[in-house]
N, CA and C atoms as an extended XYZ file, in Angstrom:
339
Properties=species:S:1:pos:R:3:atomname:S:1:resname:S:1:resid:I:1 pbc="F F F"
N       114.754       14.226       38.911 N   MET     1
C       115.033       14.809       40.205 CA  MET     1
C       116.364       15.547       40.120 C   MET     1
N       116.407       16.749       40.624 N   LYS     2
C       117.605       17.578       40.575 CA  LYS     2
C       118.570       17.160       41.677 C   LYS     2
N       119.858       17.021       41.310 N   GLN     3
C       120.906       16.668       42.265 CA  GLN     3
C       121.206       17.866       43.167 C   GLN     3
N       121.423       17.629       44.456 N   PRO     4
C       121.846       18.731       45.319 CA  PRO     4
C       123.264       19.155       44.965 C   PRO     4
N       123.537       20.446       45.109 N   GLU     5
C       124.867       20.983       44.808 CA  GLU     5
C       125.845       20.503       45.867 C   GLU     5
N       126.919       19.813       45.447 N   ARG     6
C       127.899       19.282       46.386 CA  ARG     6
C       129.292       19.851       46.167 C   ARG     6
N       129.447       20.697       45.173 N   ARG     7
C       130.765       21.241       44.898 CA  ARG     7
C       131.150       22.277       45.937 C   ARG     7
N       132.429       22.304       46.262 N   LEU     8
C       132.948       23.297       47.184 CA  LEU     8
C       133.368       24.568       46.461 C   LEU     8
N       133.672       24.459       45.170 N   GLU     9
C       134.101       25.632       44.424 CA  GLU     9
C       132.954       26.152       43.567 C   GLU     9
N       133.152       27.367       43.048 N   SER    10
C       132.137       27.979       42.196 CA  SER    10
C       131.993       27.208       40.899 C   SER    10
N       130.804       27.203       40.390 N   ARG    11
C       130.584       26.597       39.091 CA  ARG    11
C       130.211       27.682       38.103 C   ARG    11
N       130.420       27.392       36.850 N   PHE    12
C       130.113       28.320       35.777 CA  PHE    12
C       129.123       27.648       34.845 C   PHE    12
N       128.006       28.314       34.576 N   LEU    13
C       127.080       27.814       33.578 CA  LEU    13
C       127.726       28.035       32.219 C   LEU    13
N       127.508       27.107       31.315 N   CYS    14
C       128.136       27.256       30.010 CA  CYS    14
C       127.363       26.465       28.965 C   CYS    14
N       127.774       26.618       27.741 N   ALA    15
C       127.239       25.839       26.628 CA  ALA    15
C       128.371       25.659       25.632 C   ALA    15
N       128.729       24.414       25.421 N   ASN    16
C       129.787       24.107       24.463 CA  ASN    16
C       129.607       22.654       24.022 C   ASN    16
N       129.595       22.420       22.731 N   LEU    17
C       129.509       21.049       22.250 CA  LEU    17
C       130.814       20.322       22.552 C   LEU    17
N       130.703       19.069       22.957 N   VAL    18
C       131.867       18.251       23.291 CA  VAL    18
C       131.700       16.874       22.658 C   VAL    18
N       132.808       16.147       22.588 N   ARG    19
C       132.811       14.753       22.118 CA  ARG    19
C       133.204       13.893       23.306 C   ARG    19
N       132.375       12.913       23.640 N   VAL    20
C       132.594       12.058       24.808 CA  VAL    20
C       132.901       10.649       24.325 C   VAL    20
N       133.917       10.019       24.927 N   SER    21
C       134.235        8.634       24.576 CA  SER    21
C       134.415        7.814       25.841 C   SER    21
N       134.077        6.531       25.744 N   TRP    22
C       134.190        5.612       26.868 CA  TRP    22
C       134.181        4.180       26.351 C   TRP    22
N       134.622        3.279       27.198 N   THR    23
C       134.615        1.861       26.863 CA  THR    23
C       133.667        1.136       27.816 C   THR    23
N       132.832        0.283       27.260 N   ALA    24
C       131.884       -0.526       28.039 CA  ALA    24
C       132.094       -1.989       27.678 C   ALA    24
N       131.316       -2.856       28.277 N   ASP    25
C       131.433       -4.289       28.005 CA  ASP    25
C       131.264       -4.614       26.521 C   ASP    25
N       130.465       -3.805       25.830 N   ASP    26
C       130.219       -4.072       24.414 CA  ASP    26
C       131.147       -3.288       23.484 C   ASP    26
N       132.210       -2.676       24.034 N   GLY    27
C       133.195       -2.021       23.180 CA  GLY    27
C       133.337       -0.529       23.404 C   GLY    27
N       133.979        0.111       22.437 N   PHE    28
C       134.287        1.540       22.488 CA  PHE    28
C       133.086        2.340       21.993 C   PHE    28
N       132.792        3.465       22.680 N   HIS    29
C       131.667        4.323       22.313 CA  HIS    29
C       132.127        5.771       22.196 C   HIS    29
N       131.484        6.502       21.296 N   GLU    30
C       131.676        7.947       21.180 CA  GLU    30
C       130.322        8.579       20.932 C   GLU    30
N       130.126        9.757       21.521 N   ALA    31
C       128.866       10.475       21.318 CA  ALA    31
C       129.104       11.959       21.547 C   ALA    31
N       128.241       12.767       20.946 N   ASP    32
C       128.285       14.201       21.178 CA  ASP    32
C       127.490       14.527       22.435 C   ASP    32
N       127.871       15.598       23.073 N   GLY    33
C       127.159       16.068       24.245 CA  GLY    33
C       127.287       17.571       24.352 C   GLY    33
N       126.630       18.130       25.335 N   ASN    34
C       126.712       19.561       25.597 CA  ASN    34
C       127.251       19.766       27.006 C   ASN    34
N       128.324       20.531       27.111 N   LEU    35
C       128.871       20.919       28.407 CA  LEU    35
C       127.929       21.971       28.965 C   LEU    35
N       127.261       21.666       30.092 N   ASP    36
C       126.205       22.521       30.629 CA  ASP    36
C       126.681       23.399       31.780 C   ASP    36
N       127.594       22.875       32.597 N   ASP    37
C       128.274       23.688       33.601 CA  ASP    37
C       129.631       23.068       33.881 C   ASP    37
N       130.531       23.876       34.439 N   VAL    38
C       131.892       23.407       34.660 CA  VAL    38
C       132.452       24.047       35.921 C   VAL    38
N       133.305       23.306       36.606 N   ALA    39
C       134.005       23.762       37.805 CA  ALA    39
C       135.381       23.091       37.794 C   ALA    39
N       136.308       23.529       38.619 N   PRO    40
C       137.638       22.914       38.618 CA  PRO    40
C       137.644       21.401       38.853 C   PRO    40
N       136.651       20.878       39.576 N   SER    41
C       136.673       19.454       39.892 CA  SER    41
C       135.710       18.604       39.060 C   SER    41
N       134.890       19.238       38.215 N   GLY    42
C       133.960       18.431       37.447 CA  GLY    42
C       133.059       19.257       36.560 C   GLY    42
N       132.119       18.566       35.926 N   CYS    43
C       131.206       19.244       35.014 CA  CYS    43
C       129.890       18.481       34.936 C   CYS    43
N       128.956       19.097       34.254 N   ARG    44
C       127.664       18.476       33.975 CA  ARG    44
C       127.523       18.411       32.471 C   ARG    44
N       127.143       17.256       31.972 N   LEU    45
C       126.930       17.053       30.541 CA  LEU    45
C       125.467       16.736       30.272 C   LEU    45
N       124.975       17.167       29.142 N   LEU    46
C       123.668       16.767       28.645 CA  LEU    46
C       123.925       15.950       27.388 C   LEU    46
N       123.357       14.738       27.353 N   MET    47
C       123.626       13.839       26.231 CA  MET    47
C       122.357       13.130       25.784 C   MET    47
N       122.380       12.628       24.555 N   ASP    48
C       121.252       11.869       24.029 CA  ASP    48
C       121.210       10.451       24.572 C   ASP    48
N       122.340        9.952       25.043 N   GLU    49
C       122.378        8.596       25.601 CA  GLU    49
C       123.026        8.617       26.974 C   GLU    49
N       122.658        7.641       27.784 N   GLY    50
C       123.203        7.558       29.128 CA  GLY    50
C       124.504        6.777       29.161 C   GLY    50
N       125.278        7.023       30.207 N   ILE    51
C       126.519        6.294       30.456 CA  ILE    51
C       126.444        5.817       31.910 C   ILE    51
N       126.710        4.549       32.178 N   PRO    52
C       126.586        4.038       33.546 CA  PRO    52
C       127.497        4.757       34.549 C   PRO    52
N       127.005        4.905       35.775 N   GLU    53
C       127.804        5.475       36.859 CA  GLU    53
C       129.104        4.701       37.022 C   GLU    53
N       130.141        5.409       37.430 N   LYS    54
C       131.486        4.875       37.677 CA  LYS    54
C       132.252        4.535       36.394 C   LYS    54
N       131.687        4.882       35.237 N   THR    55
C       132.387        4.673       33.973 CA  THR    55
C       133.421        5.777       33.782 C   THR    55
N       134.626        5.404       33.387 N   SER    56
C       135.662        6.381       33.058 CA  SER    56
C       135.399        6.911       31.653 C   SER    56
N       135.481        8.234       31.494 N   ILE    57
C       135.207        8.841       30.199 CA  ILE    57
C       136.291        9.851       29.833 C   ILE    57
N       136.330       10.186       28.562 N   ALA    58
C       137.178       11.269       28.052 CA  ALA    58
C       136.247       12.270       27.387 C   ALA    58
N       136.475       13.554       27.689 N   ILE    59
C       135.657       14.630       27.126 CA  ILE    59
C       136.580       15.537       26.314 C   ILE    59
N       136.314       15.644       25.024 N   ARG    60
C       137.114       16.522       24.172 CA  ARG    60
C       136.322       17.790       23.917 C   ARG    60
N       136.910       18.915       24.358 N   CYS    61
C       136.335       20.245       24.154 CA  CYS    61
C       137.303       21.001       23.257 C   CYS    61
N       136.978       21.104       21.983 N   ASP    62
C       137.891       21.720       21.020 CA  ASP    62
C       139.234       20.983       21.094 C   ASP    62
N       140.313       21.662       21.474 N   ASP    63
C       141.637       21.026       21.560 CA  ASP    63
C       141.997       20.582       22.971 C   ASP    63
N       141.047       20.628       23.895 N   THR    64
C       141.315       20.286       25.297 CA  THR    64
C       140.664       18.954       25.640 C   THR    64
N       141.384       18.126       26.383 N   LEU    65
C       140.885       16.811       26.786 CA  LEU    65
C       140.769       16.761       28.298 C   LEU    65
N       139.596       16.333       28.790 N   PHE    66
C       139.363       16.131       30.213 CA  PHE    66
C       139.052       14.663       30.443 C   PHE    66
N       139.645       14.087       31.476 N   LEU    67
C       139.356       12.712       31.863 CA  LEU    67
C       138.561       12.746       33.158 C   LEU    67
N       137.591       11.863       33.272 N   GLY    68
C       136.766       11.867       34.471 CA  GLY    68
C       135.976       10.597       34.631 C   GLY    68
N       135.106       10.607       35.635 N   THR    69
C       134.270        9.465       35.974 CA  THR    69
C       132.832        9.924       36.140 C   THR    69
N       131.900        9.160       35.593 N   VAL    70
C       130.480        9.479       35.727 CA  VAL    70
C       130.063        9.233       37.174 C   VAL    70
N       129.549       10.280       37.830 N   GLN    71
C       129.083       10.172       39.209 CA  GLN    71
C       127.581        9.906       39.275 C   GLN    71
N       126.845       10.441       38.308 N   TYR    72
C       125.416       10.144       38.205 CA  TYR    72
C       124.988       10.293       36.749 C   TYR    72
N       123.928        9.606       36.412 N   CYS    73
C       123.341        9.685       35.077 CA  CYS    73
C       121.842        9.521       35.241 C   CYS    73
N       121.102       10.584       34.947 N   HIS    74
C       119.649       10.567       35.105 CA  HIS    74
C       118.974       10.864       33.780 C   HIS    74
N       117.945       10.078       33.469 N   ALA    75
C       117.143       10.359       32.286 CA  ALA    75
C       116.308       11.596       32.574 C   ALA    75
N       116.297       12.524       31.638 N   GLY    76
C       115.504       13.744       31.774 CA  GLY    76
C       114.417       13.788       30.734 C   GLY    76
N       113.789       14.949       30.639 N   GLU    77
C       112.742       15.108       29.638 CA  GLU    77
C       113.301       14.992       28.228 C   GLU    77
N       114.518       15.497       28.075 N   ILE    78
C       115.190       15.418       26.773 CA  ILE    78
C       116.588       14.865       27.011 C   ILE    78
N       116.801       13.605       26.815 N   GLY    79
C       118.125       13.015       26.952 CA  GLY    79
C       118.517       12.702       28.384 C   GLY    79
N       119.818       12.759       28.643 N   PHE    80
C       120.374       12.359       29.930 CA  PHE    80
C       121.223       13.476       30.533 C   PHE    80
N       121.182       13.566       31.834 N   ASP    81
C       121.926       14.542       32.625 CA  ASP    81
C       123.017       13.769       33.358 C   ASP    81
N       124.291       14.086       33.083 N   LEU    82
C       125.409       13.353       33.678 CA  LEU    82
C       126.278       14.277       34.513 C   LEU    82
N       126.616       13.827       35.713 N   GLY    83
C       127.555       14.539       36.568 CA  GLY    83
C       128.907       13.864       36.469 C   GLY    83
N       129.935       14.636       36.142 N   ILE    84
C       131.267       14.090       35.906 CA  ILE    84
C       132.245       14.667       36.930 C   ILE    84
N       133.017       13.794       37.563 N   GLU    85
C       134.100       14.225       38.435 CA  GLU    85
C       135.397       14.052       37.648 C   GLU    85
N       136.151       15.146       37.508 N   PHE    86
C       137.417       15.056       36.794 CA  PHE    86
C       138.399       14.215       37.589 C   PHE    86
N       139.315       13.545       36.880 N   ASP    87
C       140.318       12.692       37.521 CA  ASP    87
C       141.315       13.492       38.338 C   ASP    87
N       141.460       14.760       38.008 N   ARG    88
C       142.429       15.609       38.700 CA  ARG    88
C       141.731       16.875       39.172 C   ARG    88
N       141.836       17.186       40.478 N   ILE    89
C       141.267       18.420       41.013 CA  ILE    89
C       141.945       19.593       40.299 C   ILE    89
N       141.164       20.549       39.892 N   GLY    90
C       141.706       21.693       39.177 CA  GLY    90
C       141.951       21.416       37.704 C   GLY    90
N       141.343       20.346       37.181 N   ALA    91
C       141.546       19.990       35.776 CA  ALA    91
C       141.082       21.116       34.854 C   ALA    91
N       139.992       21.776       35.235 N   TRP    92
C       139.517       22.884       34.426 CA  TRP    92
C       139.954       24.201       35.052 C   TRP    92
N       140.544       25.033       34.234 N   GLU    93
C       140.894       26.391       34.611 CA  GLU    93
C       140.446       27.292       33.476 C   GLU    93
N       139.876       28.408       33.832 N   ARG    94
C       139.339       29.319       32.833 CA  ARG    94
C       140.404       29.755       31.823 C   ARG    94
N       141.631       29.924       32.253 N   GLY    95
C       142.688       30.351       31.349 CA  GLY    95
C       143.113       29.293       30.351 C   GLY    95
N       142.869       28.018       30.671 N   LYS    96
C       143.265       26.930       29.771 CA  LYS    96
C       142.190       26.607       28.740 C   LYS    96
N       140.935       26.590       29.180 N   PHE    97
C       139.820       26.331       28.271 CA  PHE    97
C       138.622       27.133       28.742 C   PHE    97
N       138.080       27.941       27.854 N   GLU    98
C       136.882       28.707       28.186 CA  GLU    98
C       135.791       28.347       27.192 C   GLU    98
N       134.692       27.763       27.683 N   PRO    99
C       133.594       27.419       26.780 CA  PRO    99
C       133.103       28.655       26.021 C   PRO    99
N       132.498       28.403       24.874 N   ARG   100
C       132.033       29.508       24.033 CA  ARG   100
C       131.046       30.416       24.762 C   ARG   100
N       130.190       29.849       25.554 N   HIS   101
C       129.211       30.615       26.332 CA  HIS   101
C       129.456       30.281       27.794 C   HIS   101
N       129.900       31.258       28.577 N   LEU   102
C       130.276       31.023       29.968 CA  LEU   102
C       129.668       32.110       30.837 C   LEU   102
N       129.026       31.702       31.940 N   LEU   103
C       128.398       32.646       32.848 CA  LEU   103
C       128.753       32.277       34.281 C   LEU   103
N       129.313       33.228       35.010 N   ASP   104
C       129.651       33.035       36.416 CA  ASP   104
C       128.376       33.174       37.234 C   ASP   104
N       127.934       32.080       37.868 N   VAL   105
C       126.692       32.056       38.634 CA  VAL   105
C       126.713       33.107       39.748 C   VAL   105
N       127.875       33.371       40.313 N   ARG   106
C       127.980       34.350       41.402 CA  ARG   106
C       127.546       35.736       40.948 C   ARG   106
N       127.699       36.034       39.677 N   LYS   107
C       127.313       37.352       39.169 CA  LYS   107
C       125.802       37.498       39.016 C   LYS   107
N       125.070       36.390       39.109 N   LEU   108
C       123.613       36.443       39.020 CA  LEU   108
C       122.970       36.863       40.333 C   LEU   108
N       123.684       36.727       41.424 N   ARG   109
C       123.140       37.079       42.728 CA  ARG   109
C       122.956       38.581       42.807 C   ARG   109
N       121.856       38.972       43.378 N   ALA   110
C       121.569       40.406       43.509 CA  ALA   110
C       122.541       41.070       44.473 C   ALA   110
N       123.004       42.231       44.089 N   GLU   111
C       123.887       43.014       44.965 CA  GLU   111
C       123.046       43.634       46.063 C   GLU   111
N       123.550       43.664       47.322 N   PRO   112
C       122.793       44.316       48.408 CA  PRO   112
C       122.709       45.817       48.158 C   PRO   112
N       121.546       46.365       48.505 N   GLU   113
C       121.352       47.816       48.301 CA  GLU   113
C       121.803       48.621       49.478 C   GLU   113
């Protein structure tokens, strides 16, 4: 089931491999994921394994580190879809880190004739 859009700011579709780490009852975990979209207050990750809601995570994108909390984790057709809220509003800024493939969703809207 697709989550309704709740962000107040624009989001950017993207594709960038990331390294995700977190601690659970059974110890420290690390896994690769794909950054699927990003906004100043959070992002969406696609991963092969799920992470429980409310888990604090660290996301390493090249030389940039983002800290956040899992807001949702849904099993999909291929892997898991995770919604992440960054610990700090404005954590992501295009000038600080730009994913390798980035698309401004607003530019997809048709211009009025």
